C-alpha positions in Angstrom: -16.7 -34.6 52.9 -15.4 -36.6 55.6 -17.4 -39.0 57.7 -18.5 -37.8 61.1 -17.6 -40.4 63.8 -20.5 -42.0 65.5 -20.5 -44.5 68.5 -21.3 -47.9 67.7 -24.3 -48.1 69.9 -25.7 -44.8 68.9 -25.6 -46.0 65.4 -27.6 -49.3 66.2 -30.1 -47.2 68.1 -30.8 -45.1 64.9 -30.6 -48.0 62.6 -33.2 -49.8 64.8 -35.5 -46.9 64.6 -35.3 -47.1 60.7 -35.5 -50.8 60.6 -37.8 -51.9 63.3 -37.8 -55.6 62.3 -34.1 -55.9 63.0 -32.5 -57.4 66.2 -30.1 -55.2 68.3 -27.8 -58.0 69.1 -27.5 -59.0 65.1 -26.8 -55.5 64.1 -24.3 -54.8 66.8 -22.4 -58.2 65.9 -22.4 -57.3 62.2 -21.0 -54.0 63.0 -18.4 -55.2 65.3 -17.3 -57.7 62.9 -17.0 -55.4 59.9 -15.1 -52.8 62.2 -12.7 -55.4 63.1 -12.2 -56.4 59.4 -11.7 -52.7 58.6 -9.0 -52.3 61.3 -7.3 -55.5 59.8 -7.2 -53.7 56.5 -10.1 -55.1 54.6 -10.6 -53.4 51.2 -13.3 -53.0 48.6 -12.8 -54.7 45.2 -12.1 -51.1 43.9 -9.1 -51.0 46.2 -10.6 -48.4 48.7 -11.0 -49.1 52.3 -14.3 -50.5 53.3 -17.3 -48.2 54.6 -18.0 -50.0 57.9 -21.6 -49.1 58.3 -22.5 -49.8 54.7 -20.4 -53.0 54.7 -22.0 -54.5 57.7 -25.4 -54.6 55.7 -24.1 -55.4 52.2 -20.9 -56.7 52.2 -17.2 -55.4 51.9 -17.2 -52.3 49.7 -16.3 -48.5 50.1 -18.9 -45.7 50.2 -18.8 -44.8 46.7 -19.4 -48.4 45.5 -22.3 -49.0 48.1 -24.0 -45.7 47.3 -23.3 -45.6 43.6 -21.9 -42.1 43.5 -19.1 -43.4 41.2 -18.6 -46.9 40.0 -15.3 -48.8 40.6 -14.8 -50.3 37.1 -15.2 -47.2 34.9 -15.2 -44.5 37.7 -18.3 -43.1 35.9 -19.8 -40.2 37.8 -23.5 -40.9 38.4 -26.0 -38.2 38.8 -29.2 -38.3 40.7 -31.6 -40.7 39.0 -28.9 -42.6 37.2 -29.8 -46.1 36.1 -27.6 -49.1 37.4 -27.7 -52.8 36.9 -26.6 -55.0 39.7 -24.6 -58.0 38.6 -22.8 -60.2 41.2 -23.3 -58.0 44.1 -21.8 -55.2 42.0 -23.1 -52.0 40.5 -22.6 -51.4 36.7 -23.5 -48.3 34.6 -25.6 -48.9 31.5 -22.6 -48.7 29.3 -20.5 -51.4 31.2 -23.8 -53.5 31.5 -24.1 -53.2 27.5 -27.4 -51.6 28.0 -26.4 -48.1 26.9 -28.1 -48.5 23.4 -31.5 -48.8 24.9 -33.6 -45.6 25.2 -35.8 -44.9 28.4 -39.5 -44.3 27.5 -41.5 -42.7 30.4 -44.7 -44.4 30.9 -46.9 -41.4 30.3 -46.7 -41.7 26.5 -48.8 -44.9 25.8 -48.8 -44.5 22.1 -44.9 -44.3 22.0 -44.6 -47.3 24.2 -46.8 -49.5 22.2 -45.1 -48.5 19.0 -41.7 -49.4 20.5 -42.8 -52.7 21.4 -44.3 -53.3 17.9 -41.2 -52.4 16.2 -38.4 -53.4 18.7 -36.4 -56.5 17.7 -35.7 -57.2 21.7 
């Protein structure tokens, strides 16, 4: 699905409505700087062009790397509710973070949680 263009000031107004503690001048300045970098050819670590709106807030990255819809290193498709680990401002899937051997226990089974703590070697 392609992005729908939005005027910079319209985006700033929407952003401020959802982030009331932010300053209009700072948000506009970050967006203008990131837009200039995009036009100059700035790229995400994965090689894709940066996503201006997201990059203005979290640093140079493309939409997929910022939102976690797919990961740049292993290109893992991430479904809703997937676990990620952030390392050096970069999302990693559990396998890349060497955490895929762990089992997620929901908090509603107290007995199982207690037993897992007792017998875990972590």
